[in-house]
C-alpha positions as CSV (number, residue, x, y, z in Angstrom):
1,M,0.0,-0.1,0.2
2,A,1.4,3.4,-1.1
3,Y,0.2,5.8,1.6
4,S,0.5,9.7,1.7
5,F,-0.1,11.7,4.8
6,K,0.5,15.5,4.8
7,V,-0.3,18.4,7.6
8,Y,-0.7,21.9,6.8
9,M,-2.4,25.4,7.9
10,S,-4.6,27.6,6.0
11,D,-7.0,30.5,7.2
12,G,-6.6,29.6,10.7
13,K,-7.4,25.9,10.4
14,E,-5.4,22.9,10.3
15,Y,-5.6,20.2,7.8
16,F,-5.0,16.8,7.5
17,E,-4.5,15.3,4.0
18,Y,-4.0,11.2,3.5
19,S,-4.4,8.5,1.1
20,N,-4.0,4.6,1.5
21,G,-3.3,4.8,-2.2
22,Q,-7.0,5.0,-3.4
23,K,-9.2,7.6,-1.6
24,I,-8.0,10.9,-0.4
25,T,-9.3,11.9,2.9
26,K,-9.2,15.4,4.0
27,K,-10.1,16.7,7.6
28,S,-9.8,19.9,9.2
29,F,-10.0,21.5,12.7
30,D,-9.9,24.8,14.4
31,F,-6.3,25.2,15.3
32,P,-4.7,24.3,17.6
33,Q,-7.8,21.9,18.6
34,S,-6.0,18.6,17.5
35,L,-2.9,19.6,19.8
36,L,-5.0,20.3,22.6
37,D,-6.7,17.1,22.4
38,M,-3.5,15.2,22.3
39,V,-2.2,16.9,25.3
40,Y,-5.3,15.9,27.3
41,L,-5.8,12.5,25.7
42,D,-5.6,9.6,28.4
43,I,-3.2,7.4,26.7
44,W,-3.2,4.8,29.3
45,P,-6.6,3.0,28.5
46,F,-5.1,2.2,25.1
47,A,-1.8,0.8,26.7
48,K,-3.4,-2.5,26.6
49,L,-4.0,-2.1,22.9
50,F,-0.6,-1.2,22.2
51,D,0.9,-4.3,24.1
52,K,-1.4,-6.6,22.4
53,M,-0.1,-5.1,19.0
54,G,3.6,-5.6,20.4
55,S,3.0,-9.2,21.2
56,A,1.2,-9.7,17.7
57,I,4.4,-8.6,16.1
58,Q,6.7,-10.9,18.7
59,E,4.7,-13.7,17.2
60,L,5.0,-12.6,13.6
61,Y,8.9,-12.7,14.1
62,S,8.8,-16.3,15.3
63,S,5.9,-17.7,13.4
64,K,5.7,-15.6,10.1
65,D,1.7,-16.3,10.1
66,R,-0.1,-13.9,8.2
67,K,-3.0,-14.0,10.7
68,W,-0.9,-11.8,13.4
69,A,-0.3,-9.1,10.7
70,E,-4.5,-8.8,10.1
71,E,-4.8,-8.7,13.9
72,I,-2.4,-5.8,14.1
73,K,-4.1,-3.9,11.2
74,D,-7.5,-4.6,13.1
75,D,-6.0,-2.7,16.1
76,L,-4.5,-0.1,14.3
77,N,-8.1,0.6,12.7
78,T,-9.6,0.6,16.1
79,L,-6.6,3.3,17.5
80,A,-7.3,5.7,14.4
81,K,-10.6,6.5,15.6
82,K,-9.3,7.7,18.7
83,H,-7.2,10.9,17.5
84,I,-6.6,12.5,14.1
85,Y,-2.6,11.9,15.0
86,F,-3.1,7.9,14.8
87,E,-4.3,8.0,11.3
88,F,-0.9,8.3,10.5
89,L,0.3,5.7,12.7
90,R,-2.3,3.3,11.1
91,L,-1.1,4.1,7.6
92,E,2.4,4.1,8.4
93,W,2.2,0.6,9.9
94,I,0.0,-1.2,7.6
95,D,2.4,0.2,4.9
96,K,5.1,-1.7,7.0
97,L,3.1,-4.7,7.6
98,E,2.2,-5.2,3.7
99,Q,5.9,-4.8,2.8
100,A,6.6,-7.4,5.4
101,E,4.2,-9.5,3.6
102,K,5.6,-9.2,0.0
103,Q,8.9,-10.4,1.6
104,G,7.5,-13.5,3.0
105,F,8.2,-12.1,6.4
106,Q,11.8,-12.6,6.2
107,D,14.2,-10.3,7.8
108,I,11.6,-8.1,9.4
109,L,13.2,-7.3,12.5
110,D,14.2,-3.5,11.1
111,L,10.9,-3.2,9.0
112,L,8.4,-3.9,12.2
113,P,10.3,-2.6,15.2
114,R,7.9,-3.8,18.1
115,R,9.3,-1.0,20.3
116,G,8.1,1.3,17.8
117,L,4.6,0.6,18.8
118,T,4.8,-0.5,22.7
119,H,6.9,2.7,23.4
120,I,4.0,5.2,22.1
121,P,2.3,5.4,25.2
122,M,5.2,6.5,27.2
123,N,6.5,9.0,24.4
124,I,3.0,10.6,23.9
125,T,2.9,11.3,27.9
126,T,6.3,12.6,27.9
127,S,5.3,14.9,24.9
128,Q,2.3,15.9,27.1
129,Q,4.2,16.6,30.1
130,Q,6.8,18.8,28.0
131,L,4.0,20.8,25.9
132,M,2.5,21.5,29.6
133,A,5.6,23.0,30.7
134,L,5.9,25.0,27.7
135,W,2.5,26.4,28.0
136,N,3.1,27.2,31.7
137,N,6.1,29.2,30.9
138,V,5.6,30.6,27.8
139,L,2.0,30.6,26.0
140,D,0.1,30.9,29.1
141,I,-1.6,34.5,28.9
142,L,-0.7,35.0,32.7
143,T,3.1,34.5,32.2
144,P,5.0,38.0,32.4
145,N,3.8,40.5,29.7
146,E,6.9,40.1,27.3
147,P,7.4,39.1,23.9
148,M,6.9,35.6,23.3
149,Q,10.0,35.3,21.4
150,K,12.0,36.7,24.6
151,K,10.1,34.3,26.8
152,M,11.2,31.3,24.3
153,A,14.9,32.7,24.5
154,D,14.7,32.6,28.3
155,Y,13.1,29.1,28.5
156,Y,15.5,27.7,26.1
157,N,18.6,29.4,27.3
158,P,21.2,26.7,27.9
159,K,22.7,28.7,31.1
160,R,19.8,28.0,33.0
161,A,19.3,25.3,35.2
162,R,16.8,23.9,33.2
163,R,18.5,22.8,29.8
164,L,17.3,22.0,26.6
165,S,18.2,18.3,27.3
166,S,16.2,18.2,30.3
167,P,13.4,15.6,30.0
168,D,10.7,18.4,30.9
169,V,11.8,20.4,28.0
170,F,10.0,20.1,24.6
171,E,12.6,19.4,21.9
172,F,12.0,20.9,18.4
173,Q,13.6,18.4,15.8
174,S,14.0,18.8,12.1
175,L,11.1,18.2,10.3
176,S,10.2,17.2,6.7
177,V,8.4,20.4,5.5
178,N,7.9,21.8,2.0
179,F,6.6,24.9,0.8
180,E,3.9,24.3,-2.0
181,M,0.7,25.1,-3.2
182,I,-2.3,23.5,-1.7
183,D,-4.8,25.2,-3.7
184,K,-5.2,27.5,-6.7
185,N,-4.8,30.4,-4.3
186,T,-2.6,29.3,-1.6
187,F,1.1,28.6,-0.7
188,T,1.9,27.3,2.7
189,E,4.3,25.1,4.6
190,V,3.1,21.3,4.4
191,L,4.5,18.8,6.7
192,Y,5.1,15.1,5.7
193,P,5.7,13.4,8.9
194,K,7.9,10.6,9.6
195,S,6.6,10.1,13.2
196,L,4.0,11.2,15.5
197,H,6.4,13.5,17.4
198,D,6.6,15.3,14.0
199,I,2.9,16.5,13.8
200,I,3.1,17.5,17.6
201,D,6.3,19.5,16.7
202,F,4.7,20.9,13.8
203,F,1.8,22.5,15.7
204,A,3.8,23.3,18.7
205,R,6.1,25.6,16.6
206,E,3.0,27.0,14.9
207,C,1.8,28.1,18.2
208,V,5.1,29.8,19.0
209,K,5.2,31.5,15.4
210,Q,1.7,32.7,15.5
211,E,2.2,33.6,19.2
212,Q,-0.9,31.9,20.1
213,H,-1.9,32.2,24.0
214,F,-3.9,30.1,26.3
215,R,-5.4,30.2,29.3
216,I,-6.8,27.6,31.7
217,C,-10.5,27.2,32.0
218,K,-12.1,28.3,35.4
219,N,-14.6,25.5,35.1
220,C,-12.6,22.2,33.8
221,G,-9.2,23.5,34.7
222,K,-7.9,22.6,31.1
223,Y,-6.0,25.0,28.5
224,F,-7.8,26.4,25.8
225,A,-6.6,28.8,23.0
226,L,-7.5,32.4,23.3
227,T,-9.1,33.1,19.9
228,G,-11.0,36.2,20.6
229,H,-10.9,38.4,23.8
230,I,-8.2,37.7,25.9
231,N,-10.1,38.1,29.1
232,T,-12.1,35.1,28.2
233,E,-12.0,32.5,31.1
234,Y,-14.2,29.5,30.0
235,C,-13.5,27.4,27.1
236,D,-16.3,25.9,24.7
237,R,-15.5,22.1,25.7
238,P,-18.7,20.1,26.5
239,F,-19.0,19.8,30.2
240,D,-21.7,17.6,31.6
241,S,-24.0,14.8,30.1
242,A,-26.6,17.6,29.2
243,G,-24.2,18.8,26.7
244,R,-23.6,22.2,28.2
245,T,-20.1,23.8,27.9
246,C,-17.7,25.3,30.3
247,K,-18.9,28.6,28.8
248,E,-22.2,28.0,29.5
249,M,-21.4,26.6,33.2
250,G,-19.5,29.8,33.8
251,A,-22.4,32.1,32.9
252,L,-24.8,29.9,34.9
253,R,-22.2,30.5,38.1
254,L,-21.9,33.9,37.4
255,W,-25.5,34.5,37.3
256,E,-26.2,32.3,40.5
257,K,-23.2,34.4,42.3
258,K,-25.2,37.6,41.1
259,K,-28.3,36.3,42.2
260,A,-26.9,35.4,45.6
261,E,-25.4,38.9,45.9
262,N,-28.3,41.3,44.8
263,P,-31.7,41.3,46.6
264,A,-33.6,42.0,43.3
265,L,-32.3,38.8,41.4
266,K,-32.6,36.8,44.6
267,A,-36.3,38.0,44.7
268,Y,-37.0,37.4,41.4
269,S,-35.4,34.1,41.2
270,K,-37.9,33.1,44.3
271,A,-40.9,34.0,42.7
272,Y,-40.2,32.6,39.2
273,K,-39.5,29.0,40.8
274,R,-42.8,29.5,43.0
275,R,-44.8,30.4,40.2
276,F,-43.3,27.7,37.8
277,A,-44.2,25.2,40.4
278,W,-47.9,26.2,40.2
279,I,-47.9,25.0,36.6
280,K,-47.1,21.5,38.3
281,Y,-50.1,21.8,40.2
282,N,-52.5,23.6,38.0
283,K,-52.8,26.6,40.0
284,I,-51.9,28.6,36.9
285,P,-52.1,27.9,33.1
286,K,-48.8,27.9,31.3
287,E,-50.0,30.9,29.2
288,A,-50.8,33.0,32.5
289,F,-47.2,32.1,33.8
290,Y,-45.2,32.9,30.7
291,E,-47.0,36.2,30.6
292,W,-46.1,37.0,34.1
293,A,-42.5,36.0,33.6
294,E,-42.0,38.7,31.1
295,E,-43.3,41.2,33.0
296,A,-41.2,40.3,36.0
297,R,-38.2,40.2,33.8
298,K,-39.1,43.8,32.9
299,R,-39.4,44.9,36.4
300,R,-36.4,42.9,37.5
301,D,-34.5,45.1,35.0
302,L,-35.9,48.3,36.1
303,S,-34.7,47.4,39.3
304,L,-31.4,46.6,38.8
305,K,-31.1,50.1,36.8
306,G,-32.6,51.8,39.9
307,S,-35.8,53.0,37.6
308,I,-38.1,51.6,40.4
309,T,-37.1,50.7,44.1
310,L,-36.4,47.4,45.3
311,E,-39.5,47.8,47.7
312,E,-41.5,48.3,44.7
313,F,-40.4,45.5,42.9
314,Q,-40.8,43.0,45.9
315,A,-44.3,44.7,46.6
316,W,-45.4,43.7,42.9
317,L,-43.8,40.1,43.3
318,N,-45.9,39.7,46.0
319,E,-49.1,40.8,44.5
């Protein structure tokens, strides 16, 4: 199987274009979503899958039975559904397996290095830790208000105790990157990855080049990219089973806080809940409740603006 896999940026989006020699697939995400997803990917639930593939490769070494190659392919197909970066891993290793099959599985130790799969969970964990340190020291909006290039230079300064060879410092490596036309109107840098680390490296350096800042969400505690207002405090990740996002939860908590602090909001909320319950017990028709609620909101806002007094608003609610 002759496969192809390339990665590039265009108009603020990241693109993945790949082929198994027949069909070309193209996927896009908002930058830098794939990198954030990889940083927070819990890789260890998949460790057994990687170990299983490693054991199958070991069996393939000794038995040269094609069934082990098919089992590895099935596991790679499963893994590719978990993250777009694993799509590259799937294509790369299926290509290796098919090359080995053509050779009758002779001399496959170099072509199918078992550790090339079994060490991936640990390698990803290391990259996750290194990227988190990079964000904490350079990309976080709350780091010192200095040019990003200066922060990068300080962070990677070899005179510091934290040297480039330190295991918690992300190491940028040489990449196979071309500058080419991706459509009739756009030239851009295109990555042809040789490893999973290449894809992570490509987007990490894009974050630095584009001076992309991040902030820790006040709701879920995870980093998110600041693409609009720099004071945004909540991300758009789904947070609960109801599908509410952190941003929606943040707005709800802010409302609850204001309600607890403001007598007019507190009185409105209490009256709203009381009358809403009346619907259940047939004390009031829905139409009458909705009519009351609309008027209550108007009077609530007038009270908040000071156009009517709190006492006047509460008296109306108690009618």
